C-alpha positions as semicolon CSV with decimal commas, in nm:
position;residue;x (nm);y (nm);z (nm)
1;M;4,804;-2,043;-4,736
2;G;4,494;-2,104;-4,950
3;A;4,392;-2,421;-4,761
4;D;4,443;-2,254;-4,426
5;Y;4,237;-1,958;-4,538
6;E;3,954;-2,184;-4,653
7;K;3,950;-2,364;-4,317
8;A;3,949;-2,028;-4,142
9;L;3,656;-1,911;-4,352
10;I;3,459;-2,228;-4,271
11;A;3,523;-2,180;-3,899
12;L;3,435;-1,813;-3,934
13;E;3,103;-1,897;-4,099
14;E;3,016;-2,139;-3,819
15;T;3,108;-1,884;-3,554
16;M;2,917;-1,606;-3,725
17;S;2,607;-1,822;-3,761
18;A;2,621;-1,902;-3,388
19;V;2,685;-1,540;-3,287
20;N;2,439;-1,383;-3,528
21;S;2,147;-1,567;-3,367
22;S;2,202;-1,387;-3,035
23;V;2,410;-1,076;-3,121
24;K;2,367;-0,821;-3,397
25;L;2,664;-0,763;-3,628
26;L;2,782;-0,421;-3,746
27;S;2,955;-0,332;-4,070
28;T;3,262;-0,109;-4,058
29;G;3,440;0,130;-4,291
30;C;3,655;-0,165;-4,414
31;P;3,468;-0,427;-4,622
32;N;3,681;-0,713;-4,484
33;I;3,612;-0,636;-4,114
34;I;3,286;-0,667;-3,919
35;C;3,217;-0,664;-3,544
36;T;2,945;-0,724;-3,288
37;E;2,713;-0,447;-3,171
38;L;2,795;-0,229;-2,869
39;P;2,539;-0,076;-2,631
40;T;2,440;0,277;-2,731
41;H;2,491;0,409;-2,375
42;W;2,714;0,262;-2,107
43;R;2,869;0,346;-1,774
44;S;3,237;0,433;-1,741
45;N;3,477;0,153;-1,637
46;K;3,211;-0,117;-1,648
47;S;3,234;-0,452;-1,829
48;L;3,023;-0,490;-2,140
49;P;2,721;-0,719;-2,123
50;T;2,866;-0,942;-2,397
51;P;3,224;-0,982;-2,528
52;F;3,319;-0,757;-2,818
53;I;3,424;-0,968;-3,121
54;V;3,595;-0,862;-3,445
55;F;3,569;-1,083;-3,755
56;A;3,822;-1,064;-4,040
57;L;3,678;-1,173;-4,374
58;G;4,016;-1,145;-4,548
59;P;4,326;-1,363;-4,487
60;V;4,478;-1,266;-4,151
61;P;4,738;-1,495;-3,992
62;D;4,684;-1,617;-3,639
63;G;4,857;-1,417;-3,368
64;T;4,811;-1,084;-3,543
65;V;4,756;-0,805;-3,289
66;V;4,420;-0,627;-3,301
67;T;4,378;-0,294;-3,117
68;I;4,063;-0,099;-3,029
69;S;4,070;0,279;-2,976
70;A;3,797;0,539;-2,923
71;G;3,768;0,916;-2,940
72;N;3,567;1,218;-3,053
73;E;3,610;1,595;-3,094
74;E;3,626;1,649;-2,716
75;N;3,834;1,344;-2,618
76;S;4,055;1,243;-2,908
77;C;4,210;0,943;-2,734
78;A;3,984;0,797;-2,468
79;D;4,122;0,569;-2,201
80;L;4,038;0,201;-2,266
81;R;4,123;-0,116;-2,079
82;N;4,176;-0,467;-2,220
83;N;4,166;-0,317;-2,570
84;K;4,432;-0,546;-2,727
85;T;4,406;-0,911;-2,830
86;C;4,539;-1,151;-3,096
87;M;4,363;-1,288;-3,401
88;N;4,279;-1,659;-3,387
89;G;4,097;-1,825;-3,675
90;Q;3,997;-1,491;-3,829
91;I;3,837;-1,391;-3,496
92;A;3,958;-1,142;-3,233
93;R;3,768;-1,166;-2,902
94;F;3,778;-0,892;-2,637
95;S;3,636;-1,062;-2,328
96;D;3,659;-0,765;-2,086
97;L;3,674;-0,444;-2,290
98;R;3,611;-0,136;-2,072
99;F;3,563;0,229;-2,167
100;V;3,715;0,440;-1,889
101;G;3,716;0,779;-2,062
102;K;3,391;0,976;-2,091
103;S;3,250;1,077;-2,424
104;G;3,088;1,394;-2,291
105;R;2,731;1,499;-2,240
106;G;2,517;1,423;-2,544
107;K;2,812;1,294;-2,751
108;N;2,929;0,950;-2,866
109;F;3,264;0,786;-2,930
110;H;3,395;0,687;-3,272
111;L;3,549;0,339;-3,258
112;T;3,866;0,248;-3,449
113;I;3,973;-0,116;-3,513
114;T;4,336;-0,163;-3,614
115;I;4,465;-0,500;-3,745
116;E;4,846;-0,493;-3,763
117;T;4,898;-0,675;-4,092
118;K;5,117;-0,567;-4,381
119;P;4,965;-0,338;-4,492
120;V;4,773;-0,236;-4,178
121;Q;4,395;-0,270;-4,192
122;I;4,194;0,005;-4,019
123;A;3,816;0,008;-3,975
124;I;3,619;0,301;-3,824
125;I;3,267;0,295;-3,678
126;E;3,116;0,639;-3,622
127;K;2,914;0,734;-3,312
128;V;2,890;0,382;-3,181
129;I;2,873;0,429;-2,802
130;K;2,813;0,701;-2,540
131;V;3,002;0,667;-2,211
132;T;2,904;0,862;-1,898
133;V;2,970;0,842;-1,525
134;D;2,623;0,718;-1,429
135;G;2,543;0,523;-1,741
136;P;2,191;0,475;-1,874
137;R;1,905;0,594;-1,654
138;D;1,537;0,514;-1,657
139;S;1,319;0,768;-1,829
140;R;1,074;0,978;-1,631
141;T;0,777;0,785;-1,768
142;N;0,929;0,457;-1,649
143;K;0,995;0,608;-1,306
144;R;0,636;0,728;-1,283
145;T;0,512;0,384;-1,384
146;V;0,731;0,215;-1,123
147;T;0,624;0,456;-0,847
148;H;0,259;0,414;-0,948
149;R;0,294;0,036;-0,932
150;R;0,461;0,058;-0,592
151;S;0,188;0,286;-0,456
152;A;-0,081;0,057;-0,598
153;A;0,090;-0,245;-0,442
154;S;0,112;-0,068;-0,104
155;D;-0,258;0,029;-0,123
156;E;-0,352;-0,329;-0,206
157;S;-0,144;-0,455;0,085
158;N;-0,317;-0,209;0,320
159;I;-0,659;-0,317;0,193
160;N;-0,565;-0,684;0,235
161;M;-0,450;-0,616;0,591
162;K;-0,780;-0,444;0,671
163;V;-0,979;-0,732;0,519
164;R;-0,775;-0,984;0,716
165;R;-0,836;-0,792;1,035
166;R;-1,209;-0,787;0,966
167;L;-1,220;-1,157;0,883
168;S;-0,996;-1,266;1,168
169;P;-1,170;-1,507;1,413
170;V;-1,017;-1,337;1,716
171;T;-1,268;-1,094;1,861
172;I;-1,188;-0,813;2,099
173;P;-1,408;-0,816;2,412
174;R;-1,613;-0,502;2,440
175;P;-1,855;-0,399;2,716
176;V;-2,216;-0,474;2,624
177;P;-2,458;-0,196;2,716
178;T;-2,738;-0,307;2,951
179;L;-3,097;-0,193;2,957
180;V;-3,127;-0,183;3,338
181;S;-3,283;0,139;3,464
182;P;-3,064;0,346;3,698
183;L;-3,117;0,296;4,073
184;P;-3,180;0,585;4,311
185;V;-2,878;0,715;4,497
186;F;-3,055;0,770;4,832
187;S;-3,232;0,505;5,034
188;P;-3,615;0,494;5,017
189;L;-3,622;0,553;5,398
190;F;-3,596;0,925;5,332
191;N;-3,906;0,918;5,116
192;S;-4,253;0,803;5,201
193;Y;-4,316;0,673;4,851
194;S;-4,116;0,472;4,604
195;F;-3,871;0,641;4,372
196;V;-4,028;0,759;4,049
197;P;-3,800;0,865;3,762
198;N;-3,848;1,212;3,631
199;T;-4,038;1,127;3,315
200;P;-4,293;1,342;3,142
201;I;-4,651;1,245;3,235
202;A;-4,952;1,326;3,028
203;P;-5,197;1,556;3,201
204;A;-5,458;1,354;3,393
205;T;-5,801;1,461;3,496
206;T;-5,857;1,398;3,870
207;R;-6,178;1,424;4,059
208;L;-6,125;1,583;4,398
209;P;-6,408;1,485;4,640
210;L;-6,540;1,781;4,833
211;T;-6,770;1,640;5,104
212;F;-6,913;1,851;5,378
213;A;-7,092;1,701;5,676
214;S;-7,354;1,914;5,838
215;T;-7,346;1,937;6,216
216;I;-7,688;2,093;6,239
217;A;-7,909;1,850;6,053
218;T;-7,777;1,498;6,102
219;H;-8,084;1,328;5,966
220;H;-8,060;1,508;5,634
221;S;-7,803;1,384;5,384
222;I;-7,625;1,640;5,180
223;T;-7,500;1,539;4,837
224;P;-7,125;1,587;4,806
225;L;-6,998;1,846;4,567
226;S;-6,740;1,742;4,314
227;C;-6,557;1,933;4,048
228;S;-6,342;1,808;3,762
229;I;-6,016;2,006;3,754
230;P;-5,733;1,902;3,517
231;V;-5,421;1,906;3,732
232;N;-5,075;1,769;3,648
233;L;-4,989;1,569;3,962
234;P;-4,713;1,317;4,019
235;R;-4,786;0,952;4,071
236;A;-4,736;0,970;4,449
237;Q;-5,007;1,234;4,491
238;L;-5,239;1,031;4,270
239;R;-5,182;0,737;4,498
240;M;-5,259;0,953;4,805
241;S;-5,580;1,078;4,644
242;N;-5,688;0,717;4,587
243;D;-5,628;0,648;4,957
244;M;-5,841;0,947;5,049
245;E;-6,131;0,813;4,844
246;E;-6,130;0,497;5,053
247;P;-6,374;0,513;5,352
248;I;-6,226;0,588;5,692
249;G;-6,383;0,282;5,848
250;A;-6,212;0,046;5,606
251;R;-5,874;0,204;5,670
252;T;-5,925;0,192;6,049
253;R;-6,041;-0,168;6,031
254;R;-5,731;-0,267;5,833
255;K;-5,501;-0,102;6,084
256;T;-5,670;-0,235;6,403
257;T;-5,720;-0,591;6,283
258;K;-5,471;-0,821;6,451
259;I;-5,415;-1,191;6,422
260;W;-5,445;-1,368;6,760
261;K;-5,171;-1,612;6,842
262;P;-5,167;-1,837;7,149
263;Y;-4,905;-1,753;7,407
264;V;-4,684;-2,052;7,473
265;H;-4,471;-2,063;7,790
């Protein structure tokens, strides 16, 4: 019995050194029993993230049944699944322990470990785990941080899309405005002078010749009278006034002059 117990202790030390590096160990109400840590809050009927292990520091023969039970003032005997196993090398491993019963809002379960030796060894861990329907939830601050990150990511994606659209080599054809002046709607046949757009013209000073020929005294020359009157006239009337200043003989000569061409039969 002593040699077997020493071998079991050596194996237990090796196992505890391997487990202690990744999992935290909890002490119980019994000095000869320790166990691995449970999550503080968990969802009902869900497998634990890591197997629950019970270590017996005292001599416990292999094959001894180990039972886990949970309860509190509201639920004295909570429903558990896969809560029984056998001791092997001073170690009892619960690979798929599930808490089905709920501990209640704001309350935790007390865990009881029972090793069926003679006499029976019982270890109690107070307020070790809280079990609810939904399990642990993210706090409001975490939710706000996540939503803020999502909104920032969406804004960045929108900005990147706009930048890509601006930097894209594909250009959309757009009509180019021309600087050609508008053409008149009616033909110039209806007007004796060319079309002049209705643009403001600065007032021009025009000299109107007022010549009077005397029929009585032909040998006396009378100096023409002229007056300078500022009149706002369009360009066509200015052109007509320039034609009036030209002598009548020159205009008649230009109209009557013809180019002679030989008549060929």
